[in-house]
VOGU-3710 file (C-alpha; in Angstrom, 3 decimals, decimal comma):
1> msettwkkep> 0,000/0,000/0,000  1,374/3,397/-0,928  1,698/6,320/1,426  -1,072/8,917/1,329  0,186/12,169/-0,165  -2,939/14,276/0,397  -4,231/16,005/3,519  -7,409/14,838/5,199  -9,263/18,041/6,086  -11,169/18,156/9,380
11> aiegkhggcl> -14,843/17,214/9,177  -17,404/19,840/10,175  -21,018/19,609/11,274  -23,600/20,506/8,649  -25,548/23,690/9,299  -28,519/25,385/7,636  -27,719/26,767/4,204  -29,088/30,013/2,802  -32,638/28,636/2,735  -34,316/28,857/6,119
21> ncgprpsffp> -36,963/26,342/5,030  -34,339/23,660/4,474  -32,965/21,594/7,295  -29,286/21,383/8,144  -27,029/20,000/5,436  -25,816/16,459/6,075  -22,407/16,094/7,703  -21,750/13,061/5,468  -22,801/12,821/1,823  -25,547/10,178/1,470
31> ldcaiavgfg> -24,371/7,519/-0,989  -27,865/7,173/-2,456  -28,154/10,884/-3,318  -27,509/12,412/-6,729  -24,567/14,769/-7,100  -26,478/17,766/-8,402  -27,490/21,340/-7,634  -29,578/22,102/-10,742  -28,167/25,598/-11,177  -24,486/26,152/-10,397
41> yagierdgvp> -21,729/23,548/-10,267  -21,783/20,006/-8,939  -18,966/17,603/-9,581  -16,448/15,040/-8,452  -12,812/16,075/-8,181  -9,631/14,054/-7,766  -6,681/16,047/-6,453  -8,493/19,270/-7,414  -9,119/18,205/-11,010  -12,743/17,654/-12,112
51> vwaepnsdyd> -13,394/14,084/-13,278  -17,172/14,474/-13,660  -19,561/17,437/-13,586  -23,329/17,790/-13,619  -24,466/18,601/-17,171  -25,225/22,294/-17,745  -28,263/21,906/-19,988  -31,340/19,705/-20,206  -30,562/16,186/-19,087  -32,225/13,063/-17,790
61> edelltgaqa> -31,861/12,244/-14,119  -30,164/8,969/-15,053  -27,215/11,044/-16,344  -26,470/12,183/-12,783  -24,010/10,274/-10,653  -24,761/9,257/-7,087  -22,560/9,217/-4,037  -22,272/5,442/-4,480  -20,904/5,909/-8,003  -18,405/8,489/-6,725
71> eamaaadpdh> -17,425/6,002/-4,037  -16,830/3,298/-6,663  -14,552/5,665/-8,599  -12,628/6,621/-5,472  -12,363/3,041/-4,207  -10,728/2,031/-7,502  -8,061/4,757/-7,064  -7,958/5,505/-3,316  -4,576/7,218/-2,919  -5,937/10,604/-3,991
81> dwrivlhgpl> -7,875/13,510/-2,539  -11,445/12,797/-3,717  -14,130/15,438/-3,233  -17,781/15,985/-4,068  -18,262/19,702/-4,709  -21,720/21,323/-4,689  -21,901/25,050/-5,423  -25,485/26,239/-5,730  -27,275/29,577/-5,387  -28,171/29,244/-1,691
91> sgrtyqrhaa> -25,697/26,670/-0,468  -22,195/25,506/-1,191  -20,664/22,351/0,259  -17,569/20,253/-0,218  -17,336/16,651/0,935  -13,996/14,824/1,099  -13,626/11,048/1,062  -12,217/10,119/4,464  -12,715/6,348/4,394  -14,543/3,708/2,403
101> gewalieqnq> -18,133/4,930/2,012  -17,488/7,996/4,184  -17,598/11,408/2,510  -17,264/14,028/5,260  -18,393/17,649/4,993  -15,264/19,807/5,100  -16,569/23,164/3,846  -19,936/24,908/3,784  -20,889/28,379/2,557  -23,900/30,478/1,523
111> gfa> -23,559/29,710/-2,180  -23,307/32,341/-4,865  -26,624/34,180/-4,592
//
């Protein structure tokens, strides 16, 4: 097994985003959820380089990847800094893969609107 060359960022607790009607954001990305924001940017990054992004135009829901599919990608190449990045109008979040099946919230912001 090779030595890890990336830094595991500290996990944070999910808080309410910009929408007061929404509950707190999850502290761990649910593997059964789609990686999507609808308007903005949602993607999977490896070492800061996008490897998949939510399509920008009309698309079918089956074109979206789930947390489980991101996990499969990361499990096949685990010695990298894998992140799920969600940057929407009222909420921004970044989840980093900390262990098998565990994507911890490491950053949360108010989004871009």
